[in-house]
C-alpha positions in Angstrom: 100.8 78.8 88.3 102.3 77.8 91.5 105.1 79.4 93.2 108.0 77.6 91.6 107.5 78.6 88.6 107.8 82.7 89.8 110.3 82.9 92.5 113.9 81.8 91.6 116.9 81.7 94.4 119.9 82.0 92.2 123.1 82.3 93.9 124.6 85.3 92.1 121.5 87.0 91.6 120.6 89.5 94.5 123.0 87.8 96.9 120.8 84.6 96.6 117.5 85.9 97.8 114.4 84.5 96.6 113.7 87.0 92.9 110.6 87.2 90.8 111.7 84.8 87.7 113.6 86.8 84.9 113.9 89.8 87.3 115.7 91.0 90.1 113.0 92.1 92.1 113.3 90.4 95.2 110.0 88.8 96.8 110.9 91.0 100.2 111.3 94.0 97.7 106.9 93.1 96.5 106.6 92.5 99.8 107.9 95.5 101.5 105.9 97.4 98.7 102.8 96.1 99.2 103.4 96.2 103.3 103.6 100.1 102.8 100.2 100.4 100.6 101.6 100.1 97.0 98.7 98.5 94.8 99.5 95.5 92.6 98.8 98.1 89.6 101.5 100.8 90.8 104.2 97.8 91.5 
């Protein structure tokens, strides 16, 4: 699976930021959570 199958950019969703497909969670949110110490299971 490549990143194009997981990440989408839609102008009307979350200000055009890259999001996880079919969700309103941005890639920046996920990276921030990982950087703060959350585990994959917690996310």
